[in-house]
C-alpha angles and dihedrals in degrees: 000000000000133000132239130195138157149116144225110222107198092174092056124185097106111140096191100047092122092052091048092051091051092049090051093047096046093056084068096054091116089062093053117019096162103069146346129210141180140203123190125176122155109304093355124093118173129179133185138190115199134213102188114225107137126035091002098185094051136018093086117170148267084047125194134197118251092261089048091232096121126041123186140197111190137182121190142031129284109208098195094049095120092055091046091047090056091048094048092045090053088053092055103268115140125215131205099179137048100226138094095251093075090046090058090046094051091044089058091048091049104037105021114194091006094060096098091057089065095052123094113192143043118311151146119188145163125202132188123213108205094192096056097023089233131149116210122187137170142181124214125267098268100023101252091148119055127235121179124182143181125205129176100162095270106040124049112184129174139181145161091247137030095239092062091055091051089062089072110088091215094061113095122225101205110144117240104227092194090056090047089053091051090050092053090047101040103021089237138055113244120223136295090030127078131181088268119073094219098045124078137185117235102238120242114272092020136117132196136205128199112197131156092350095307123115118208126186122193139165119246096184142020135174114261120191097173097099107062123181117238096230129146120232096266093051091046091054091050092051092046092051092048093048093047091051092046091048095050093045091052090055095055095076107114142126092220134060115289131218136181132215113215119185 
């Protein structure tokens, strides 16, 4: 578990942007006790708190490509990163680290908006393209990792948790009464709503792009049950067993001790 925070200030003129970013990021210290990092360029301000699991000595964030065009803050774990690394390397991408963070970064540089479709795992990320002054963010297929954001046409702010967003003075705290009603009825607030009227959750399997003052949300994945295999029960059990074993094995890649919760 790591923590993301940041903002794109299209209005500019803030003299304490760096201090605000650090306040936002440090509210997430419990998510990433091992390191903190910052990137600030023009309107873009990105922060990261790291819990080191893979490639402990390297893979610090925010991480930038060699040409410094793309900068990434990433929370999660991509289980097929070794396969993707080999594919990207064969296509001419160069790597300096051994972790999955740089694989996500190079995937964005190589495939752009389609990058999340190549990732298998749990993730939330935000990347900044200096050349086009574009923010690109995505949340994993089923929404394991959180991504909250605020947008009022001039300020776009994001974070892994609500309390980090509330550290930005431009983020409003007006309660969303419809969301409150849903909480009392359902005991949770479904995406994209949050308890605050101005803050939204990025839905699972969705990405967003902020470019030239326009915010675009779009899905990159959805469940589709239309094509069903014509397997008998025994074959289905064999496939299920194989997939469960493959899934668990893919999650055991780490440079620290592993544990499992079984309930």
